[in-house]
Phi, psi and omega in degrees: 000136178285181182299126181244135178231133175256139179222139170227143181199157175289163181307318184295342179260359178292136175282160175303323178296314182295313180299317179300312181300320178297308181295323178296314180294316180298318180293316181303318184270306187287322184269305186281300185298317183269358178051051185239119178270110179206164179270103183290323180281088189256015181064019173261334185304325185295336181253005185261163169262131184256124182255123180240136175247107181262134171245102191054242181267357185268131169283100187277334180199162184202145168218163169237137180263120188254123179298157178302143176088000179261299176263323180222169174300323178268166173296161188212160170242124183229178180049041180289122184209141172238148180294136176303338182289342183234015183299149177068022178249006178091002181298318183304315180292318176299316180299314180291319177298319176296318180296320179296312179300318183290324175302311179299318182289320188265319186259341177127156183269083178210178182306142174247130179246141178225155169256102188261143172295133188304322184292347178262011183307313183295323177300309181291326175298323179295341179264000178104357179287150180236136179290135182224021174209166169284171176293137173226158182260125175232122180054036176082008183237140178292131178228162169223150173273136179225158176222153176242107179291143177278125178256118185289000000 
């Protein structure tokens, strides 16, 4: 693995280069690769903390940390995405572990809820998340609600 750097910052501190890379990666995977027509610009980005995983000049992974009361009653991690160029290299696990730690540090030490794509259930379970809903369809893709209880 090449040099990896994690950065997190609020929307107001994102540079134009960072914002473009984030939107490009989200569009590349969620819209083009997954063939999903949805409005990515959902007015949540402005209140989120944005986590970027850079591998040299490539945005290898990204998440957004969502405060409680925005997507769910609890705080959340959303828009979890890794670049197709680095898949199966362990970036996803590093990204989620960093995102979980950063959520606790920045948003508070409490339960984290996510809306996970169903096919990634085992990945999220390996990180400690527990399924708490039946399968539901969001933007044409099977999802499940999962939560990570905070262990003091």
